[in-house]
N, C-alpha and C positions, 0 to 999 in steps of 0.2 A: 417737760416730763409729762404733764397732763396731756399734751398733744400726742405724745408717743403712746400713752395708755389708751387714749381714744382711738388711735390708729390700730393698736393691737386688737382692741375690741371690735373694730370695724373689720379687720382681717378675719378674726374668728367668726364673726357673724357672716361675713361673705363666704367663708369656707363652709359653714353650716348650710347656708342657702345654696351654695353650689353643689354640695353633697346631696342635699335634698332634691335639687333640680336634676342632678345626675340620676338619682334613684328613680325620680318620677319619669325621666326620659327613658330609662331602662325598662320601667314597668310599661310605659306607653308603647315602646317598641315591641316588648314581649307580647302585649295584648294585640297590637297591630299584626305581629307575626302570626299569632294564633288565629286571628280573624282571617288573615290572608290565607293561611294554611287550610282552614275550614272552607273558605270560599274556593280555593284551588281544588280541594278534594271534591266539593260539590260540583264544580265545573267539570272536573275530570269524569265524575259519574255521569253527568248529563252528556258530555261529549262521547263517552263510551257507548251510551244508548244509541246515538246516531251512527257511530262507527260499526258497532257489532251488528246491528240490524241490517244495514246495507250489505255487510259481508255475508251474513246468513242468507239474505235474499239473493245475493250474487251467486253463492254456492248453489242455491236452489235453482236459479235460472240456468246455470251451466249444466247442472244435472238433467234438467228438463230438455235442454238442447241436445245433450248427449243421447238421452233416451230417444228423442225424436229422430235423430240421425240414424241410430241403430234400427229403429222401426222402418225408416225410409229405405235403408239398405236392404232390410229383409223384404220389404215390398218390391224393391227393384229386382231382387233375386227371384221372388215369386213370379213377377211379371215376365222375367226372362224365361223361367221354366214354362209358364203358360204359353208364351210365344213359341218356344221350341216344341211343346206338345201339340199345339194347334197346327204348326207346320208339318209335323209328322202325321197328324190326322188327315190334313189336306192331301199330302203325298199318298197316303194309304188309300184315301177315297178315290183319287185319280187312278191309281193302279187297279182298283176294283171296278172302275168304270162308272162311278157315281156322277161324274161330270162329263157326260157325253155331249158332243157338239150336236146342236140341232140345226137343221137347215131352215133358212128363212124362205118364206114363200113369196 
């Protein structure tokens, strides 16, 4: 009987210890989860800095390239107009006799 009482007390003590350990484990896990969550949020903020900036820079780059291509197309159009006008001027000058053939001596 004394052995049984001893065993009952051991079981109760073990249950208390286990309960305490479970609570401690839950608290540890909760704290660890909170730390991990904060760490994750900080990492996400840091990561977003590197992701957002390149995207903004990429958009700026694409915008600049687009503007450059538009200006280049305008320049080509102007060059074509200048070539056409200079051709017309040369034709008109020939008709007016500005380019007479000279005889070599």
